[in-house]
Residue, then its C-alpha position, 0 to 999 in steps of 0.5 A: m829228893a826227900g829224905v826217908l825216915l828208917g825207924t823210930p829213934a830211942g829216947v825217953g818216952g820215943t822222943m828224939r834226943a841229942v846224942l853227941d856230947h861235944v865236937s872238936i875241929q882242928c883249925a890251921d890258925v886257932s886265933r882267925s878261927a876263933d875271931f870268926y866263930d865268937r861273931v858268928l856263934v852269939s847268934v845261936g846263943m853260944i859264946r866262948v867259956m873256956d880258952f887254954g890258948d891253942v884250945i877254946g870251948y864255946c856252949a849255950p848255956h853249960a858245959p863246952s859242947f863246941w871246941l876249937g884246936p890247933l891242927t895236929t895231923g900235919e896235913p890240912n883238914r877234909e871239909i866237915h860240916i857243922a849245923f848250929r840250932a837257932v832258937d828262931r829263924a831271926g837267929v839263922d839271919a843274924f848268924f849269916e849276917a855276922a858270917t858274911g859281915i866279916g867275908a865268910e863265903v856264902l854256901h846257901a843263904p837263909q831260906v827253907h829246905p823243904e826236901y830236909h823237912p817243911g820247917y827247915y830254916g837254915a843258912f850256910v858259909r864257910d869258916p876260915d878252914g873251908n868248913n860248912v858252917e850252918a845255922v838252922c831252925h826247925t820251927p816252922a814260920 
């Protein structure tokens, strides 16, 4: 079933704009998760830019927009879905190769997902904490 656009996004000139500034996830093992994200995020243009030991920030290309931190609730996290925008389809493929090269569970290999929109190209894997992590490109082939 295809999604339905329910309205026009508010923004400058009526264009869509990102509304999230940054996201932080809790990790059972920050070091293990950092190793995973160090390897896969470079494929979508993100690098580690801040490291406070148990809190790590990644960005592309300015202030950190994605953070890892220790598990503070005492309970395992519930699965979350995170999608990182790749510049092109090759970036999605590189993300997938990096993730599977270090043993990430494959949820969906790189492919077009027309149920989202005709140019939606994405790959989905599990990170070390069981989260559904995606690289996506919205540019048609």
